[in-house]
C-alpha positions in Angstrom: -14.9 -32.7 -46.3 -18.1 -34.3 -44.7 -20.8 -35.1 -47.2 -24.4 -35.1 -45.5 -27.7 -35.8 -46.5 -30.6 -34.1 -44.3 -34.1 -35.5 -44.2 -37.0 -32.9 -44.4 -37.7 -32.8 -40.6 -34.0 -32.0 -40.0 -34.1 -29.3 -42.6 -37.1 -27.9 -41.0 -35.1 -28.0 -37.6 -32.3 -26.0 -39.3 -34.2 -23.5 -41.4 -37.6 -23.1 -39.5 -37.5 -24.1 -35.8 -33.6 -23.5 -35.2 -33.3 -26.6 -33.1 -30.3 -26.4 -30.9 -29.4 -30.0 -31.8 -29.1 -28.9 -35.4 -27.3 -25.7 -34.9 -23.7 -27.0 -35.6 -24.9 -28.4 -38.7 -26.3 -25.1 -39.9 -23.1 -23.3 -39.0 -21.1 -25.9 -40.8 -23.3 -25.7 -43.8 -23.4 -22.2 -44.0 -19.5 -21.9 -43.7 -18.8 -24.4 -46.4 -17.2 -26.9 -43.8 -19.4 -29.6 -45.0 -21.3 -30.4 -48.1 -25.1 -31.3 -48.2 -27.0 -32.9 -51.0 -30.5 -33.0 -52.2 -32.2 -34.4 -55.3 -35.4 -33.5 -57.1 -37.6 -36.0 -54.9 -36.2 -34.4 -51.5 -36.6 -31.0 -52.7 -40.2 -31.7 -53.9 -41.1 -33.1 -50.4 -39.5 -30.0 -48.7 -41.8 -27.8 -50.8 -44.8 -29.8 -49.9 -44.1 -29.9 -46.4 -43.4 -26.1 -46.1 -47.2 -25.6 -46.9 -48.4 -27.7 -44.0 -50.8 -25.5 -42.0 -49.1 -26.6 -38.6 -46.0 -24.8 -39.7 -48.0 -21.5 -39.9 -45.7 -20.0 -42.6 -46.7 -17.2 -44.9 -46.0 -17.8 -48.6 -42.9 -15.3 -48.1 -41.4 -17.5 -45.3 -42.0 -20.8 -47.5 -40.2 -19.1 -50.4 -37.3 -17.8 -48.3 -36.8 -21.1 -46.4 -36.8 -23.3 -49.6 -34.6 -20.7 -51.3 -32.0 -20.7 -48.5 -31.7 -24.4 -48.3 -31.8 -25.1 -52.1 -29.1 -22.4 -52.5 -26.9 -24.2 -50.0 -27.1 -27.8 -51.1 -25.8 -29.5 -54.3 -28.3 -31.1 -56.5 -27.7 -34.7 -57.5 -29.3 -36.1 -60.6 -31.9 -38.9 -60.3 -30.5 -42.4 -60.6 -30.3 -46.0 -59.4 -28.8 -46.9 -55.8 -28.8 -50.7 -56.0 -28.4 -53.0 -52.9 -30.0 -51.0 -50.4 -32.3 -52.1 -47.5 -36.0 -51.2 -47.8 -37.3 -48.6 -45.4 -40.7 -49.6 -44.0 -41.7 -45.9 -44.5 -41.6 -45.6 -48.4 -41.5 -42.0 -48.2 -38.0 -42.1 -46.5 -36.5 -44.5 -49.0 -35.6 -41.6 -51.3 -33.1 -40.3 -48.6 -31.4 -43.7 -48.4 -31.0 -43.7 -52.2 -29.8 -40.0 -52.3 -27.2 -40.8 -49.6 -26.0 -43.7 -51.4 -25.9 -41.9 -54.8 -24.0 -38.9 -53.5 -21.5 -40.9 -51.6 -22.6 -39.2 -48.3 -20.9 -39.9 -45.1 -23.9 -39.3 -42.8 -27.7 -39.3 -43.5 -29.0 -37.0 -40.7 -32.7 -37.9 -39.7 -35.1 -38.2 -36.8 -37.3 -40.8 -38.5 -37.9 -44.0 -36.6 -37.8 -46.3 -39.6 -34.7 -44.8 -41.0 -33.1 -44.9 -37.4 -33.9 -48.5 -37.1 -31.7 -49.5 -40.1 -28.6 -48.3 -38.0 -26.4 -51.4 -37.3 -28.8 -53.9 -38.9 -27.3 -53.5 -42.3 -24.2 -52.6 -43.8 -24.3 -49.2 -45.5 -21.5 -46.9 -46.9 -22.9 -44.0 -44.7 -24.0 -43.7 -41.1 -27.6 -42.7 -40.1 -27.6 -40.4 -37.3 -29.8 -38.0 -35.3 -29.0 -34.3 -35.6 -27.4 -34.3 -32.1 -25.1 -37.2 -32.9 -24.1 -35.6 -36.2 -23.6 -32.3 -34.5 -21.2 -34.2 -32.2 -19.5 -35.8 -35.2 -18.8 -32.4 -36.8 -17.5 -31.1 -33.6 -14.9 -33.9 -33.3 -13.9 -33.4 -36.8 -13.5 -29.8 -36.6 -11.4 -30.1 -33.5 -8.8 -32.6 -35.0 -5.4 -31.7 -35.7 -5.7 -32.6 -39.4 -8.0 -29.6 -40.0 
């Protein structure tokens, strides 16, 4: 089973914007065909971002989106993730660390600084945009071993 870490913008794509690039990820997550992981720091960031005025969410919407997401992910304890590259955007380093700690196959992100790390360093996981991750899911779901 594929193991994914979703950055906060991708979580918003799934649970708030219903971005078409992310729809296959949402379907796979809800059906249990993939595992997604979060930790306290990534959930704290999501909770903070949900309050941003530009999202125009009511308190009920914030609670519902947070509860839906946190109910579908597996919580990973805090810990060290040595030998990782440094992301230029320090706020995004937590997603690299989480992906390494939980043994993720894919870190799904739209963040330019995280995406810049693709191919420049050897990681145990891939960093993909939502559309590419959705294609990867489709190719795995279509494979005969399934």
